[in-house]
N, C-alpha and C positions, 0 to 999 in steps of 0.2 A: 292139908298140911302145908302143901307148897303155897307160897304168896308172890305175887309179882305186882309191884306198886310204882306207877309212873308219876313222877312230879315233872312238870315242864314249865317254863317261862312264857310260853305262848298262850293267848287267851284261850279258854275252853272250847272246843269246837262244839258243834251241834249234837245233841244228845245221841242221836242215831250213829254218828262217826265215833263218839266216844264208845258206844256199846259194841260196835263193830271192831274197834280196835282191842277192847276188852276180851271179847269171845275168841279173837284169832290168838291173842296172847295166852289166854287159859289153855286152849286146845294144844298150842306149841309146847307150853311148859309141861303139860302131862306128858306129852310124847317124848320129850328131852329127858325126863325125869323116869319116866316107865311108871308112873303112879296115875291112878283113877282120876280123870277130871272132875269127878264128884268131890274130891278133896280140894280142889284148886280154888283160890280166892284172887280176884284181882281188884286194884284200886287205881284211881286215876285222879289227879290234882292239876288243873291248870292254872295259869295266871300267877305263878310262884314267883316272886322276886329272886332272881338269881343272877350271878355272872359265871363265866367260864373264860378263864385266859384273861381277865380284866375287862372282857367285854360283856354287854348286856344283849347281844345277838341271842337269837334263840337257841337255848339249850334244854338239855334233858338230865334227870337222875332217876334211874331205875334201881329198887331194890329187889332182890329175888333171895326168899329164903324158903328152906326145907328141912325137915327132919331127915337126917342121914348125910351122905356124903354126895357132894356134886362132883368134886374132883376133875376128872379129866374132861367132863362134859362142858365146864364153863367156856372154853374158847368157842366151840361150836353155838353155845348159847349166846355168847356176847355176839357173835356176827348175825345170827338170826334175829335176835330181839333188836339190834341197832338198826338193821336193815328194815324190821317191820316198824320201828318208831319214824323213821326216815320217811317211809312212804306213806304212812297214815298222818303224820303231823308236819313233815316238812323239815324235821329238824335233822341236820347232819350228823352222819355217824360220827365225826370228829368232834362233836359237841355234846355227846352224850357219855355219861359215867354210867357203869353198872356195878352196883354191890352185890356179890355172892355171900350168903351167910348160911353155914350149916347149922342146923339146931340139934341138940340133943332131945329125944322124946319128953323127957321130964321137963324140958323148959318151954313146951308148947301145948297150951291148953285147949281143950276143945271137947264140948258136950258135957261140960261138968267134971272132966277129968284131964289127963294128959295122955300124950302118947308114949 
């Protein structure tokens, strides 16, 4: 049920680098939310045309969605995930936005049903 999706303006790195980032993000998201990693989904999209502050310098947009309330966890998550993106992709933390979205179980489908 948790999802972390990374979109960035930099060209897509080699497959191994992307897979490493996604696995790291998956484990971190599960830990932050206290949910089994077996439910975490990750996604990556590189080469997305975007601007930040009117500039086309490297930028990143991250979506984090989960059933339930993230609440007070978002500040620590923002710090952690911005740092991971900067380390893996070279996108500065001040050029990364993260959107946190809590979802109601009835609005999240899986395995032919909802949560």
